[in-house]
N, C-alpha and C positions, 0 to 999 in steps of 0.2 A: 309251549313245551311239549305238546302232544306229539309233534313230529320229530322230536329229538329222541330217536330210538336207537341210535348207533353208539357203541362204546367209543370213548375218546381214543384217538390215535396216539402213538408214541410222541409224535410232534406236538400234539395238543397238551399232553402231560408235561413235556419239556417246557413249553411256553408257560404253563401254570406254575411250574417249579421256579422258573426264572423270575416270575412275579411274586414268589414267596408263598404260593398257595399249595399246600400239601395237606394230606389227612393227618390231623394231630389232635390229641385229647389232652387238655390241661388236667383232667381228672387223673390220668395215668401218672403225671408228674407228682400230683398231690399225694396219691396213694403210696407211691414208691418212697417219696421223701418222708411220709409219716412212718412207714415201716422201718426205713433206715434209721430214723431218729430213735425209734424204740430200741433197736439193736445197739445203737451207739450209747443210749442211756444205760444199758446193761454192761457196757465196757468202760470207755473213758468217762461216760456220764456217771457211772456208779462211783468211780474214784472221786469225781468232782463233788458229788453229793456227800460222800463220806468225809472228805476234807472240810466241806462247809459245816457238816454236822458237828465235827470236833471243834471247829473254830467257834461256832455258836455256843456249844456246851462250855468250853473254857471261858468264853467271854462272860456268859451269864454267871458262871460259878465264881469268877474273879471280880465281879462288879463291886461287891462290898469292900474289897480290900485295895482296889486300885484308885488312883487319882485320875479323874476324867479331864484330861488336858489335850492340847493340840498334839503333843508328841505321842501320847497313847493312841489317839484316833488315827494319826498318820501310820503308826506301826500296825494297827489293826487293819487299816485299809490295804497296806502293802502285803500283809500276810494273806488277806483274802484274795488279792489279785494273784499272788504267786500260787495260791492253792487251786484257783479255778481256771487260770489262763491256759495252761497246757491242755487240759481236757477240753476246754471250749474251742481252742484252735483245732484240735483233732476232730471234734464233732462238726465244726464249721467246714473243714476241708472235706470230710466224708460226705456231708450234705451237698456241698458244691459239686463234687465229682459225680455224685449220684444224679443230681439234676442235669448236668451236662450229658452224662451217659444216656439217660432216658430220652432227652431231647434229640440227641444224635440218632438214637435207635429208631425214633419215629420219623424223623425228617431227613436223616443223612446230613453230610456236611453241605450246607446250603448257604449261598451268598446272594440274596435278592437285592441287587443294586437299585432296582426300580422302586423299591419301597423306601429308599433313603430320601429324605427331604420332606418339606412341609406340604401337606395336602389338605385343602380347605374342607373337603368332604368329611374328613375325620372329625372336625370340630363344628361342622354345620349342624345347628340344633334341629333344623327341619329334617335332615337325614337321620339324626338320632331318634327323633320321634317316630319316623317311618320304620326304623329297625325295631323299635320297642313294640309297636303295634302291628308288625308284620307277622306272617305265619311263623317265620323263624323265631321271632321274639316270643311267641306263645310257646313254641317248643322249648326254648331256653328256660322259660318260666316253669314249665312242667318238669324239666330236668332238675332245676334247683329245688322244687318241692319234693321230688322223689328222694334226692340226696338228704334233705332235711328230715324227711320221714324215716329213712333208713337209719341215719345217725341217731335220731331221737329214740327210735325203737331199741337199737343196740345199747344205748346209754341207759335207758329205762330198765331194760332186762338185766343189765349188769348190776345196777344199784338196788334193784328189787331183791336180788339174791344176796348181795354183799353189803347191804346198808348197815348191818350191825358192825362190820369192820370199820366203817367210817365213824360210827358213834363211839367206838372204843378208842379212837385216836385221842379223844379228849380225856380219857381215863388213864393213859399211859405216860411215861416220862418222855421228855423231848427227844432223846436219841432214838428210842423205839418208835415214837410217833412219826418222826421224819422218815425212818426206814420203811415203815408200813405204808406211809403215804406214797412214797416213790413206787413201791411194789404195786399198790392199787392203781396208780396213774399209768404205769407201764402196761399192766394187764388190760386196763380199759382202752388205752391207745392201740394196743395190739388188736383188740376185737374190732374197734372202729376202723383201723387200717385194713384189716382183712375184708370187712364188709365193703369198705370204700374201693378196695382192689377189684372186687367183683363188679361194682358199678363202673369202675374205670375201664375194665375190659369191654363191657357192654357199650360204654360211651365211645370207645375207640372204634368198635365195629360200626356203630351208627355214623360216626364222623367219616369213616372211609366210604361207607355206602352213600352218604349225602354228598361227599366230594365227587365221587364218580358219577352220581346222578346229575349234579350241576354241570359237569363237563361233557355230558352227552351231546352228540352232534347229529345234525340232519344229514341225510344222504348227499344233499347239495354241498354242504360244508366240507364233507370228505372229498367230493370231487374237486372243489376249489382248492383244497389243501394239496391234493395230488398234483394239480396243475402248477401250483406254486413250487412244490418240491421237485417234481419230475419234469416240469415244463409242459406247456399246452401242446397236446398231440398235433394240432393243426400247424402251430409254429414249428414244432420239431420236424414235421413232415416237409414243410417249406425249406427249412434249413438243410435237411438232407438232400432235397431236390437241388437246391443251389450248390451244395457241395459236389453232388454228382455232375452238375452242369459245368462247374469250374474244372473238375478233374477231366471231363470230356474235352473241354476247350484246350487244356494243357496237352492232352493226348493228341488232339488234332494238329496242334502246332508242331508236333514231332514228325508228322507224316512226310512233309517235304524233304526231310533229311534221310528218309528211309532208302535202303538200297533196292528193295523189292517188296511188293505186296502180293501175298499168296492168298488165293480165294478158293471157294468150293463149288461153284463160282458165284452163287447169288445170295446165299444166306450168311456167309462168314467171310471176314477179311482180316488178315494179320500182316502188319507192316514190320519188316525185319531190317535192321541196320547192321552193316558190317564194314569196318574200315581196317586198313593195315595197322597193326599194333594192338588191336582188340584181342583178348584171350578167347572170345567166342562171339558169334552173332547174338544180338539181343532183340527182343520184341519191344518196339517203341509205341505200338498202337494195335488195338484189336477191337472188334465189335461184331454184332450180329444185326441182320435185317437193315433198318434205316441207318444205323451207325456204320455198318459195313458199306452201304452205298455211299455214305459221306466220305469214308476213308478212300474208296476207289475214285471218287470224284476229285478229291484233293490230290491224290497221287497222279491222276491223269493231267491235272492242271500244272503239275510241277515235274512232268516227264519222268515219273517214277514208274518202272515197269510193273504191270499187274499181270500175274501169271496164275493160271488155274492149276491147283493140285489138291484135290479133295481130301485124301487121307492126311496129308501134311497139314493142311489148314485146320482140319478138325482136331488133330492131335495137339498142335501148338495152341489153339484156342482154349482147349480144356486144361492143359497142363502147365502152361507158361504164363506168368503174370506180366503186366506191363513193366518195362524197365528191368526185366530179369533176363539173364542169359539163357539160351536154350540148353536143354539137357544133352548130355553126350550121345544119347541114342538117336538124336536128330541131326548130329553133325554131318553124316554122310548125305542124307536127303537134302539138307540145306546147302551143303557144299556143291552138290550137283546142280541145284537151283541157281546158286550164285555163279557157277561156271557158265551156265546157259545164258544168264543175264550179261555177263562180261563179254561173251562171244558175240551176242547179237548187238551189243553196243560197241564192239571193237575196241575194248579198253582193258586195263588191268585194275585191280583194287587201288583206289586212291589212298594216299597216306592219311593217317589220323590227324585231325586238326590239333594245333598246338593249344 
């Protein structure tokens, strides 16, 4: 791992995400759900506790005067269900939405299809023992011990100060005792949840650091990834060379149908085609040095006139691309050139091919 000094590339992070590997802390979910549960207990939960409290009070008070039969027990069960179900549904929905929100906030909307299906490594006992006794297993054990110590300390500190309130629960009536017990439980849970939230934030920071550390890459891996994503420079160079060669061959195949080749005379050559019906002459081939020599060679073999005109050759070479018509400023110069060609050949412009 010592040579893995480079940060993971975006491609590496995408691959990890596709495999379901993202920085995530279970402790964040636990802390948020604990705090949300406390708030819900003070809303719909308080209503549920109040209803239960009155049902219990009425039941105990009426026991000496009622007949304990199936009908009474069924009515009592129905009353209890009707009293607690709405509040329980609201609390369950709130907890579920909170859990989904926290998970999405950490991981985003993620579908790791590669994780679907059975994998023997997950149930292999040998791999399980390796994980337990690995350095990561030791870190997980330390994290669990820290959580236990923090929660134990918060709980101990709480009851050290408020132990008398717990003792007084036995000395009060049932209605008051239930209310006081709920208040104590909510306060304790809030304290534990707050402490757990601090641990969760630290755990998420650690999980993100550990995730990025495990995805670090070597310089060679980055080079290989670049080759895969952008293409090997050697192969790309060969492809470009082949493309240029193919374009040159297509260009050379157009030289025999040129009307004239104008040169400067040794370094540049531009082949021009003009037939009756064309809106303007067009350049069908051009080149410099060896390519220019090849153009002149093909032109000579196909009886295409090769005429020297340095200014015109340079201008056409620089400004007109292959298969493009010449610009209007060259009409006069090219017309004079074509007139000269037709005069020495003793002919007129041939009609355009059908």
